C-alpha positions in Angstrom: 52.3 49.8 109.2 48.7 51.1 109.0 46.3 48.5 107.7 43.4 50.9 107.1 43.3 54.5 106.0 42.0 56.8 108.7 39.8 59.2 106.7 39.0 61.2 109.8 42.7 62.3 109.7 42.8 63.2 106.0 39.3 64.7 105.5 40.6 68.2 105.5 42.7 67.7 102.4 40.7 65.0 100.6 39.0 67.2 98.0 42.3 68.3 96.7 42.3 65.2 94.5 39.6 66.8 92.3 41.6 70.0 91.6 43.6 68.5 88.8 41.1 66.0 87.5 37.3 66.3 87.9 36.8 62.7 86.6 34.3 63.7 83.9 33.8 60.2 82.7 32.6 59.0 86.1 30.1 61.8 86.4 28.9 61.2 82.8 28.4 57.5 83.5 26.4 58.2 86.6 24.3 60.9 85.0 23.5 58.5 82.1 22.2 55.9 84.4 20.0 58.4 86.2 18.6 59.7 82.9 17.8 56.3 81.5 14.7 55.8 83.7 12.9 57.5 86.5 14.6 57.2 90.0 13.1 58.3 93.3 15.8 57.5 95.8 19.5 57.2 95.2 22.2 56.1 97.7 26.0 56.5 97.5 27.9 54.2 99.8 31.2 55.5 100.9 30.2 59.0 99.9 33.0 60.8 101.8 32.7 64.5 101.3 29.6 64.1 99.1 31.5 65.2 96.0 29.5 63.0 93.6 26.2 63.6 95.3 26.6 67.3 95.0 27.4 67.0 91.3 24.4 64.8 90.7 21.7 66.7 92.6 21.1 69.1 89.7 19.0 66.2 88.4 15.7 67.1 90.1 12.9 65.0 91.6 15.4 62.6 93.2 16.1 62.2 96.9 19.8 61.7 97.5 21.3 59.8 100.4 24.9 59.2 101.4 26.6 57.0 104.0 30.2 56.9 105.1 32.0 55.6 108.1 34.1 58.7 108.6 32.4 61.5 110.7 35.0 64.1 109.6 34.5 63.3 105.9 30.8 63.8 106.3 31.4 67.0 108.3 33.5 68.2 105.4 30.3 67.9 103.2 29.0 70.9 105.1 25.4 69.4 105.2 24.5 70.2 101.5 20.9 70.9 100.8 18.9 68.1 99.3 21.3 65.4 100.5 20.6 63.2 103.5 23.8 62.0 105.1 24.3 59.1 107.6 27.4 57.8 109.4 27.5 54.1 109.2 29.1 51.0 107.7 28.6 49.6 104.2 28.3 46.1 105.6 25.4 47.1 107.8 23.3 49.7 106.0 20.8 51.4 108.4 18.0 51.5 105.9 14.8 49.5 105.4 14.3 46.9 102.7 13.4 47.9 99.1 14.1 51.6 99.6 16.5 52.7 96.9 16.2 52.6 93.1 19.9 53.1 92.5 23.0 52.6 94.6 26.5 53.5 93.5 30.0 53.3 94.9 33.0 55.3 93.5 36.6 54.4 94.4 35.5 53.0 97.8 34.6 49.3 97.6 38.2 48.3 98.4 37.8 50.0 101.8 34.8 47.9 102.8 36.0 45.2 105.2 33.3 42.7 104.3 32.6 43.2 100.6 30.2 40.3 100.1 28.3 41.5 103.2 28.0 44.9 101.5 26.6 43.4 98.3 24.0 41.5 100.3 23.0 44.7 102.1 22.8 46.5 98.8 20.6 43.8 97.4 18.3 44.1 100.4 17.8 47.8 100.4 17.3 48.0 96.6 13.8 48.0 95.1 12.9 45.2 92.6 14.9 45.9 89.4 16.9 48.5 91.3 20.5 48.9 90.1 23.9 48.9 91.7 27.0 50.5 90.0 30.5 50.0 91.4 33.3 52.2 89.9 36.9 51.7 90.7 40.4 50.6 89.7 41.5 47.0 89.3 45.3 46.9 90.0 45.4 43.6 88.2 44.5 45.4 84.9 47.7 45.6 83.0 46.7 49.0 81.6 47.2 50.5 85.0 50.8 51.9 85.2 51.4 54.1 88.3 54.7 55.3 89.4 53.6 55.1 93.1 53.7 51.3 92.8 57.2 51.5 91.4 58.7 53.8 94.0 56.9 53.0 97.2 57.6 49.4 98.3 54.6 47.2 99.1 51.9 49.5 97.7 51.1 47.3 94.7 51.1 44.0 96.6 48.8 45.6 99.2 46.5 46.9 96.5 46.2 43.5 94.8 44.9 42.2 98.2 42.7 45.2 98.9 41.0 45.7 95.6 38.6 43.1 94.2 39.3 42.1 90.6 36.5 42.6 88.0 36.1 38.8 87.9 35.7 38.6 91.7 33.0 41.3 91.7 31.1 39.6 88.9 31.1 36.3 90.8 30.1 37.9 94.1 27.3 39.9 92.5 25.9 36.8 90.7 26.2 34.8 93.9 24.2 37.5 95.8 21.4 37.3 93.3 22.2 40.2 91.0 22.1 40.2 87.2 25.1 41.8 85.5 24.0 44.5 83.1 27.3 45.7 81.8 31.0 46.4 82.4 32.7 49.5 80.9 35.6 51.8 81.1 34.4 55.2 82.4 37.7 57.0 83.0 41.0 56.7 81.1 43.5 58.8 83.0 46.8 59.5 81.1 48.8 62.0 83.0 52.5 61.1 83.2 54.7 63.4 85.2 58.0 64.3 83.5 61.1 64.9 85.7 60.7 67.2 88.7 57.0 67.8 87.8 56.3 64.7 89.7 57.1 66.5 93.0 54.0 68.8 92.3 51.7 65.8 91.9 48.8 66.2 94.4 48.6 62.5 94.8 52.2 62.3 96.0 51.4 63.9 99.3 51.3 61.5 102.3 47.5 61.7 102.9 46.4 62.3 99.3 45.6 58.6 98.6 45.1 55.5 100.6 48.2 53.8 99.1 50.5 56.4 100.7 48.4 57.1 103.8 48.8 53.5 104.8 52.6 53.7 104.8 54.6 54.3 107.9 56.5 57.6 107.9 59.7 55.7 107.2 58.2 53.8 104.2 56.9 57.0 102.8 60.2 58.8 103.2 62.1 55.9 101.6 59.8 56.2 98.6 60.5 59.9 98.3 64.2 59.2 98.5 63.9 56.7 95.6 62.1 59.4 93.5 64.8 62.0 94.2 67.5 59.5 93.5 66.0 58.9 90.1 65.6 62.7 89.5 69.4 63.1 90.2 70.4 60.6 87.6 71.5 61.7 84.1 68.1 61.1 82.6 66.2 62.2 85.7 65.0 65.5 84.3 63.3 63.8 81.4 62.2 60.6 83.2 58.5 59.8 82.7 56.8 58.8 85.9 53.9 56.8 84.5 50.4 57.7 85.6 47.9 55.7 83.6 44.8 54.7 85.5 41.6 53.1 84.2 38.4 53.2 86.2 35.8 50.6 85.3 32.1 50.5 86.2 30.2 47.3 86.7 26.4 47.7 86.8 24.0 45.0 88.1 20.3 44.7 88.6 18.3 43.2 91.5 
C-alpha cells in the first residue's frame, strides 16, 4: 500500500478535477480576504499546478508566490507570468522572516508530514498581523458523505488519520501563537451520481484523488468490482452514490 501520494506521477491529469467543478466558493473566499485590506506578497503552500494563484493574479499590485514539493506539478504550471514558484517543503519554507502578508493552503494540509512544523514556519514568514487561511475537508464532519469511502475499503479510516480535524487545527494554531479570526464553510458540494453515471465521475479514476491513488492496484480493482456489483442489483440503475463534500476555511492572524 502506498502511504503517500506521488504527485509527480499524477501531475499530467491533476487539473481534470476542475473540469466539472471550479470550486467558486473557495475562490470567492480567497478574493474576499485579498480585497479586505492591502496585501503586497501572497504565498500559497502546496500550490500544485498553480490553479488558485492563476485565478487570483487578476488582483493587481500583489506579488504571488507558490511552493510545492512536486517538481512535475510545478512544471505543469507552465511558469505563469507574475507568479514566483519554488520547489520545497511546507515544513521548511525557504523564505526569510516577516515576508508575506497572506498565506493560504487549499486541500493540501493533510499531505504535510509535519503539520505543526508547517504552522510554525507560516508564523515565521508572515508579517505582523499577517493572515493564514487553511481550506480543506474534515472527514470527521458528519455532513461529508462520499461513496468512495463506502466502496473502497480503508479510504475513510486512512483519511481520519491523514486529515486534521477543525478542532485540532484550532489548537495547533493557538499553540503556535496565532489568533483565530474565523471558521466558515466555503464550499458545499452536492453532486450525487445516479446509477451508471458514477462510472463517468472524474474522481473515480485511479489518480484523480489521493484517496484512490494511495490504494494498491488490487484494492482499487476490488472497489470498482463492488461498485459494479451494486450497479447489477435490481435497484442499481437508480442507486444514489452519495457525493456531499463540505470544505471549511479557518483563518488566523499572527
